[in-house]
C-alpha positions as CSV (number, residue, x, y, z in Angstrom):
1,M,-188.5,-80.9,114.8
2,P,-190.6,-83.2,117.1
3,R,-192.1,-86.3,115.7
4,K,-195.7,-86.1,114.8
5,G,-198.6,-88.1,115.9
6,N,-199.1,-91.5,113.6
7,A,-202.3,-90.0,112.0
8,V,-200.6,-86.7,111.4
9,A,-197.6,-88.2,109.9
10,Q,-199.5,-90.5,107.8
11,Q,-201.7,-87.6,106.6
12,D,-198.6,-85.6,105.6
13,E,-197.0,-88.6,104.2
14,A,-199.9,-89.2,101.6
15,V,-199.8,-85.4,100.7
16,K,-196.3,-85.5,100.2
17,T,-196.4,-88.7,97.9
18,G,-199.1,-87.2,95.7
19,S,-201.7,-89.6,96.9
20,R,-205.3,-88.4,95.4
21,G,-207.0,-89.4,98.7
22,G,-204.6,-88.0,100.9
23,Y,-204.3,-84.6,99.0
24,G,-208.3,-84.4,98.5
25,W,-208.5,-85.0,102.3
26,A,-206.2,-82.2,103.3
27,L,-207.5,-79.7,100.7
28,G,-211.1,-80.4,101.7
29,L,-210.0,-79.8,105.3
30,A,-207.9,-76.7,104.6
31,L,-211.1,-75.0,102.6
32,A,-213.4,-76.0,105.5
33,G,-211.0,-74.5,108.2
34,G,-210.4,-71.3,106.0
35,L,-214.2,-71.1,105.7
36,Y,-215.0,-71.4,109.4
37,A,-211.9,-69.0,110.4
38,A,-213.7,-66.4,108.2
39,A,-217.0,-66.8,109.5
40,A,-215.7,-66.8,112.9
41,L,-213.6,-63.4,112.2
42,G,-216.6,-62.1,110.0
43,V,-219.3,-62.7,112.6
44,D,-217.3,-61.3,115.3
45,T,-216.7,-57.9,113.1
46,L,-220.2,-57.5,112.2
47,A,-221.3,-57.8,116.0
48,A,-218.5,-55.1,117.0
49,M,-219.5,-52.7,114.2
50,G,-223.1,-53.1,115.2
51,V,-224.6,-54.3,112.0
52,R,-228.2,-55.0,111.8
53,T,-228.7,-56.6,108.5
54,P,-230.0,-59.1,108.3
55,I,-230.0,-59.7,111.8
56,H,-228.8,-57.5,114.9
57,W,-225.2,-59.0,115.0
58,A,-224.4,-57.4,118.3
59,M,-226.6,-59.6,120.0
60,L,-224.2,-62.4,119.5
61,Q,-221.5,-60.6,121.7
62,W,-221.5,-62.3,124.9
63,R,-219.6,-60.1,127.8
64,M,-219.1,-61.3,131.5
65,G,-219.0,-58.9,134.3
66,G,-220.6,-55.8,135.3
67,G,-219.8,-52.7,137.1
68,A,-220.4,-48.9,137.4
69,P,-219.3,-46.5,134.8
70,V,-215.7,-44.9,135.2
71,A,-214.4,-41.9,133.6
72,T,-211.4,-42.3,130.9
73,G,-209.5,-39.1,130.8
74,G,-212.8,-37.2,131.1
75,V,-214.7,-39.4,128.7
76,P,-217.3,-41.5,130.2
77,G,-216.7,-45.4,129.6
78,F,-217.8,-48.7,131.2
79,Y,-215.2,-51.5,132.0
80,P,-216.9,-54.5,133.2
81,V,-214.9,-56.9,135.6
82,P,-213.7,-59.1,134.3
83,G,-214.4,-58.0,130.7
84,L,-214.4,-61.5,129.2
85,D,-215.7,-61.7,125.6
86,L,-217.2,-65.1,125.4
87,L,-218.3,-65.0,121.6
88,K,-214.3,-64.6,120.5
89,F,-213.4,-67.0,123.2
90,S,-215.9,-69.7,122.0
91,A,-215.6,-69.1,118.3
92,W,-211.9,-68.6,118.2
93,F,-210.6,-71.1,120.7
94,V,-213.2,-73.4,122.1
95,I,-214.8,-74.6,118.8
96,P,-211.2,-74.9,116.9
97,F,-209.8,-76.8,120.0
98,L,-212.5,-79.4,120.0
99,L,-212.2,-79.8,116.3
100,C,-208.4,-80.3,116.7
101,L,-208.7,-82.4,119.7
102,P,-208.7,-86.0,118.1
103,W,-205.5,-85.3,116.4
104,M,-203.9,-82.6,118.6
105,D,-200.2,-82.4,118.6
106,W,-199.5,-81.3,122.1
107,R,-195.9,-80.3,122.0
108,F,-197.2,-77.4,119.9
109,L,-198.7,-76.0,123.0
110,G,-196.1,-76.7,125.5
111,F,-192.8,-75.5,126.3
112,R,-190.1,-78.6,125.3
113,T,-189.5,-77.4,121.6
114,W,-188.3,-73.9,123.2
115,R,-184.9,-73.0,122.1
116,K,-182.0,-70.6,123.2
117,A,-182.7,-68.8,120.0
118,D,-186.5,-68.5,120.9
119,A,-185.3,-66.6,124.1
120,I,-183.5,-64.2,121.9
121,L,-186.3,-63.8,119.6
122,M,-188.7,-62.9,122.7
123,A,-186.4,-60.3,123.5
124,I,-186.5,-58.7,120.4
125,A,-190.2,-59.2,119.9
126,F,-190.5,-57.3,123.5
127,L,-188.3,-54.4,122.2
128,V,-190.0,-54.0,118.6
129,G,-193.6,-54.0,120.3
130,L,-192.3,-51.4,123.0
131,A,-191.2,-49.2,120.1
132,A,-194.5,-49.9,118.1
133,V,-196.6,-49.0,121.3
134,S,-194.7,-45.8,122.0
135,L,-195.6,-44.7,118.5
136,I,-199.1,-44.0,119.5
137,A,-198.4,-40.9,121.5
138,Y,-197.3,-39.4,118.1
139,V,-200.2,-40.6,115.7
140,P,-203.3,-38.8,116.4
141,G,-205.4,-41.3,114.8
142,L,-204.1,-44.0,117.2
143,R,-204.0,-41.7,120.1
144,A,-207.7,-41.2,119.7
145,Y,-208.2,-45.0,119.3
146,Y,-206.3,-45.7,122.4
147,P,-207.0,-42.8,124.6
148,S,-204.9,-42.1,127.7
149,L,-205.9,-42.5,131.4
150,A,-202.9,-40.8,133.2
151,G,-204.8,-38.6,134.8
152,A,-207.3,-41.0,136.1
153,E,-207.5,-42.1,140.1
154,T,-205.5,-45.1,140.8
155,A,-208.8,-47.2,141.4
156,E,-209.9,-46.4,138.0
157,K,-206.9,-47.3,136.4
158,A,-206.9,-50.7,138.4
159,R,-210.2,-51.2,137.4
160,F,-209.2,-50.8,133.7
161,A,-206.5,-52.7,133.9
162,T,-208.3,-55.6,135.2
163,H,-211.0,-55.4,132.5
164,M,-208.4,-55.4,129.7
165,L,-206.4,-57.9,130.9
166,G,-209.4,-60.3,131.2
167,Y,-210.7,-59.1,127.8
168,T,-207.4,-59.6,126.2
169,L,-206.9,-63.0,127.5
170,S,-210.4,-64.0,126.3
171,W,-209.7,-63.0,122.9
172,L,-205.8,-63.6,122.5
173,I,-205.8,-67.3,123.4
174,G,-208.3,-68.1,120.7
175,W,-206.6,-65.7,118.1
176,E,-203.5,-67.4,118.4
177,F,-204.8,-70.7,118.4
178,L,-207.3,-70.2,115.7
179,H,-204.5,-69.0,113.1
180,R,-201.3,-70.2,114.0
181,Y,-202.4,-73.9,114.9
182,F,-205.9,-74.5,113.8
183,L,-205.6,-72.7,110.5
184,L,-201.8,-72.9,110.0
185,R,-201.7,-76.7,110.3
186,L,-204.7,-77.3,108.1
187,M,-203.1,-75.1,105.2
188,D,-199.6,-76.6,105.4
189,R,-200.6,-79.8,104.3
190,P,-201.9,-79.3,101.0
191,F,-199.8,-76.1,100.5
192,P,-196.7,-76.9,102.4
193,R,-194.6,-74.0,100.8
194,W,-197.1,-71.1,100.6
195,G,-200.3,-72.1,102.8
196,W,-199.1,-70.0,105.5
197,L,-199.4,-66.8,103.7
198,I,-203.4,-67.2,104.2
199,I,-202.7,-66.4,108.0
200,P,-201.1,-62.5,107.3
201,V,-204.2,-62.3,104.9
202,F,-206.7,-63.1,107.5
203,E,-205.3,-61.1,110.0
204,G,-204.6,-58.1,107.9
205,V,-208.3,-58.1,106.5
206,Y,-209.6,-58.3,109.9
207,H,-207.7,-55.3,111.0
208,L,-208.9,-53.1,107.8
209,V,-211.7,-51.6,110.3
210,K,-208.6,-50.0,112.5
211,H,-205.9,-47.6,111.8
212,P,-204.1,-48.3,108.7
213,L,-200.9,-48.2,110.7
214,E,-202.2,-50.9,113.1
215,A,-203.3,-52.9,110.3
216,L,-200.1,-52.9,108.5
217,G,-198.1,-53.4,111.8
218,M,-200.6,-56.3,112.4
219,V,-199.8,-57.9,108.7
220,A,-196.1,-57.5,109.5
221,A,-196.3,-59.3,113.0
222,S,-198.4,-62.0,111.6
223,V,-195.7,-62.9,108.9
224,L,-193.1,-63.0,111.9
225,L,-195.0,-65.0,114.3
226,T,-196.4,-67.5,111.6
227,L,-193.0,-68.2,110.4
228,W,-191.4,-68.4,113.9
229,T,-194.4,-71.0,114.7
230,R,-193.5,-73.0,111.7
231,R,-189.7,-72.9,112.5
232,S,-190.2,-73.7,116.1
233,Q,-193.3,-76.0,115.8
234,N,-194.8,-74.2,118.9
235,V,-197.8,-71.7,119.3
236,S,-197.0,-70.8,122.8
237,L,-194.1,-68.7,121.7
238,P,-196.1,-66.4,119.4
239,F,-199.0,-66.3,122.1
240,I,-196.6,-65.1,124.7
241,A,-195.0,-62.6,122.4
242,H,-198.4,-61.3,121.3
243,L,-199.6,-61.2,125.2
244,L,-196.4,-59.1,126.2
245,I,-197.4,-56.3,123.3
246,E,-200.8,-56.2,124.6
247,V,-199.8,-55.8,128.3
248,Q,-197.7,-53.0,127.2
249,L,-200.5,-51.5,125.3
250,I,-202.4,-51.3,128.5
251,L,-199.7,-49.9,130.4
252,F,-199.2,-47.2,127.9
253,M,-202.8,-46.3,128.2
254,I,-202.6,-46.2,131.8
255,W,-199.6,-44.2,132.2
256,V,-198.9,-42.1,129.3
């Protein structure tokens, strides 16, 4: 396990030794971080669902790009390029990153802590993701949510892929940082044994608006990715694993 910065190490030691001040500080930060994460995820959900009470939440959905409508398997669609979701990027990444900046442990974001076992786990995650994405073709509810572009023109497929890749990067970077660095680090200090369990809860609740199989799959993936992050002390590993699955999904929609 890599050495921690002095400020983080001192805070962890205060919590471990039962110092009231240290534990109270860690607990307060964990609660504040949990409330922020819940608010960031909740606002995005309200905006995506078009809820208009007490305000029109969709006005907070900032999207970059523009373009002409395209057809998706005969169904009209709109895929602006590059498709960046600035609400997710700001609320899930920019703000948490700035909050963490004074005591950031940069080794969590790098590659130096990678081991041979991590490469094996990455390959397993790739194969499991491939199997999970393939199931979409056999589950009507998922197939309706992720329609096929197999019959579309090549230019349309390219436009869709460009949009989806930009959109995916705009939310996935923040999704992994918010859950597996910002929130996990805060929860691990006052609750070193079980604090990590809040991550699958948050990710599962966010996915309740989707197909039940996808929500269950997200909870299972969250447990594995969060434990992987804790073991490796690295957040780039789960990010890459998650990105591979999202790319598989994009390619599946284009070709199948």
